[in-house]
N, C-alpha and C positions, 0 to 999 in steps of 0.2 A: 612434217615439221611441227614442232611444239612452240606455239606462239608465246606461251608464258615463259618457257626457258630462254627463248631468244630475247624476250623482253628483259629478263634478268641479266643476260650477258651484256645487252646494250647499257643497262644501268651500271653494271660493273665497270665497263669501259669508261663511261662518263665520269663516274666517281673517282676512278684511278687517275684520270686526267684533271680532276678537280674543277670540272665544268658544271655550271648550273644547267638546268633544263633549257633555259632561255639561251645561254651561250652555245650549248650543243645544237639547239634548233637553228640558230643563226649560221653555224658552221655548215649545215647541210640544207639551208634555204627552206626550212619549214617552220611551223609555229611551235611554241613550247607545249601547246595542247597535244600536238601530234606526237611529240617525244614522250609525253606522259602516257598517251595511249599505247605506244610501243612498249614502254617499260611495264605497263600493267597487263600486257598480253591481250589488249583489246583490238589491236591493229598491228600491222607490220609495215616497215618501210618498203617502198617499191624497189625493184631489182637494181636500178641505177644507184640509189642511195646505199643499198646493202653492199654493192661492189665498192663504192667509195669508202665506206666504213672499213671494209676488209683491207683495202689498199692502204688506208691511213694507219692501220694498226697491225699490219703484217699478219693477217689472219686468212687462212684458206677458206674461200667462200663455201665450198661444199661441207667442210667441217663445221663452219659457222651455222649453216642451215640444219645440220644434224645435231646442233647444240653441243659441239665439242670444240674447245679452243685448241687449235693446232696452228702454230706459226708456219708460214710458208717456208721459213728457213730453219725449222726445228732440227732437221738432220744435220744441217751445216753447223748449227749452234752446238749440237752434241759433239761433233767432231772437234770444234774449237775448244770446248770445255775439256775434252779428253786430252788434247794437245797441251793445254794450259796445265792440267794436272800432271802430265808426264814431265813437263818442264820444271814445275815446282818440286816434284819428286827428285829429279836430277840435281836441282839446286840444293836441296836438303842433303843429298848424298855427298855432293862436293863440299858443302859447308862443313859437314861432320868430318869428312876425311882431312880437309885442310886444317881444321882446328883440333884434330885428335890424331896426329900422324902416327902416334905410337900405339893406337888401338884400332883393331879391325871391327867394322860395323856390319851387322847383318840386317836384313829387311824382311818384314812380314806385312801382308796386306790385311787391312781392317775392313770389315763389311758390316752391314746392319742385319741382325738376326730377326728384327721385327719386319713383318711382311709389308707394312704400310709405308716404309721409308727405304730409300736407296741412297748410297753415299760412296764417295771415294775416300779411302783412308790408308795410312801406313804407319808402321813403327820401325824406326831405325834404332838399333841397340847394340851395346857391347856388354862386357861383364859388370859394368858399374852404373850405367844410366841408359835412358832411352830418350828419343825425340818422337813426338806424336804429331801427325798431320791429318786433318779431317776437312774435307771440302765437298762442294757440289752435292749438297743434300737435297733430295727431292721427296715430296709427299705423294704417294700413289694410293692412298686409302680413299674413303668416301669423300665426295666433293665437299670442300670447305671454302665458301666464299665470304666468310665472316670477316669483318674488320676488327682488328684488335688494337686497343690503346696501349697495351703493354705486352712485351714479349722478351723472354730471355731464355738462354740455353746454357746448361751447366754440364761439363764433362766430369763424371765421377769415377773414382775407383771404389769398388764395393768388396768388402771383406766380411762375409756374414751379414750382420745387421748394421755394420759400421760403413757409412758413406763418407769418403774423403774427397773434397772438391779439388780438382786438378786445375781447371780453368773455367772461365765464365764469359759468355758473350751476351751483352745487353743492348736491346734496341733503344736508342736514346733520342730519337726524333719525336716531335710533338704530334705530328699527324698520324691518324690510324693507318694500319698496314695489314695486308692479308698474310696468311701463313706462307703461301708460295713466295711472295716478295721478300719476306723475312729470311726464308731459307736460301734465297739467292745471295744474300749478304753474309750468311753464316759460314764461318770457317774457324778452325783451331790450328795454331802452330805452337806447339809446346816444345821448347828446346831444353836440353840438359835436365830432364826430369830425373829425380834421384832414384826412382825404382828401376829394377831391371826387368827385362821382358818376361822372364820365367814367372813373374807374379801374375801375368795376365793370361796364362794358358787355360785357365778355367773360365774364360770370358768374363772377367771381373770389371770391364770397362762399360760405362753406360752414359748415354746422353739423355738429359731430361729437359724438355721444353715446357715452359709455363707460359700460358697465354691468358690475358684478361680482356674480354670483349667489351663492347660499348655499354652493355648492361651490367658491367662489373661482375660477370660470371667468369670463374677460373676453369680453364681446361688444361690438363697436363698430359703430355705425350712422353712415353718412355721408349727409348731406343737402345736395347742391349747391343753391344758390339762384340764381334767374334773375330778371332784370328783364323786365317785360312789354314795355317799349319801351326803346330806347336812350336814354341821357341826352341832353339838348339840348347841342349843341356851343357 
């Protein structure tokens, strides 16, 4: 067990819940000095308190002690997210068919070609236009527990050195947010985009995430997108 990492996790939980050390201490019947020692890696909660913290925030105790955040219900949540994605995909397909009865639409799957990100995406297209759906984006790179005061994500079409903005998602709340929490909210639904699918067969779509932390430092993540198969000619 790494006391320092466990302390950082406890601090992250407390900050996400917007609790002061005093409030967190009252919740678990200890002094704020004890919470301070936990967060600084100088001491650890006893087992009963650790169990209570894990129960309160749906964290597996063994994973917590190994300093890995794994929800008890992570597998269930993944299944739910997959079902939601399939429902959205079906909805898009029905919408496109009902509103374009004279045109046949084809579908291609979009994925992240950047190894640090995973996502679900699709393109529905015919001879004149496309619809783009992107959701369930997750970050699987190096651990990032930073709090950001500003976050936005832009979907671009790239043609050589020219970048054309297709859509943009901006985090508009006042309180700081982590990258993982931002990605949970992030999604794109672009209907009736004027370009046809053939334009994208060279993987010309890209997501660009710009994050500004509390020290006013800017971090940019680039996520190239690829089609699983080329569009039909």
